[in-house]
N, C-alpha and C positions, 0 to 999 in steps of 0.2 A: 569523394564518397560523402553522402549527406550525413549530417549530424543526427544522432538519435535524440528524440525528445527527452527532456528531463522527466523524472517521475512526477514532479509537480505539474508540468505541462499535460501529461497524460491524465492525471487526476482532475485537473481543471476542465479538460476537454470532456471527460465523462460527466462531470458535474454540470457544466454549462451548455454544451451542445447536444449531448446525448441524453441528458437528464436521467441517467441511470445509476447515479452514485448510491442511491438507496438500495439498489439490487446487487451492488458489488460486494465481493468478499475480498478482503485484503489480508494476505498472509504475511506475517512479520516474524522476525527472530525475537524470541522472548525467553530469556534465560530462566530456567527452572520449570518451564512448561514441558509437557511430554514431547520429546524430540527437539526441545528448544524452539518450538514453532507454535504460533497462536494465530487464529483466524479472527479478524475483526469484521463486523458487519458494516457495510458502507453507511447504513442509516445512523450509526453512532458517530460519524464524522461531523464535527461542528465547524471546522475551518481547514482549508488547504492553505496553510501559512507559508511564508517564504522558505523556511528551513525544516518544517515539520508538520505533521498532521496533528490537529487538536481533536481529540475524541472525548465522548462522555462515556464513562464506564462506572457503573455502580453509583451514579449520582455525582461523581467527581470528574473534573477535567483532567485528561492525561495527554501528555505530549509524546508523540511517536516520531523520532527523527527519521527522515527519508531513507537514510542508509540502512535502516532495519527492515524496510519493506522488501519482501522476496518475490511477491507476485500479486497480480490483481486479476480477478475473474468476475465475469458476469454470466451467471448460469454455468454452462459447461465450457464457455469460451474463455481462454486465457488472453487477456488484453495486453498484459505486460508481465515480463519475467526478468528478474535480475540475472545478468550474465556473469558467469564466474571469470576470474582472471586466470590467464594461462599459468598452470602449475599450482593453482590454489583449489582447494576443495570448496565447492559451492554449497555452503551450509543450508 
């Protein structure tokens, strides 16, 4: 069975081959937000670093660890979605 690409590999492919990162919407787990979910515009991504996204929000740099990413969409198409673990609720 082939290995699934890492979230970083998916983001880099969108950034470098498809040049669509500016059009992407990245859904993350964000405690305290309605439903504990927040959507980040791809245009706010400053770096796809080895362990996290670096985004600019309100004039400040914010680090978003990859484990908090729930989904990536471009337009209506879901490019990547986090799979839940067996027996675990997929937040």
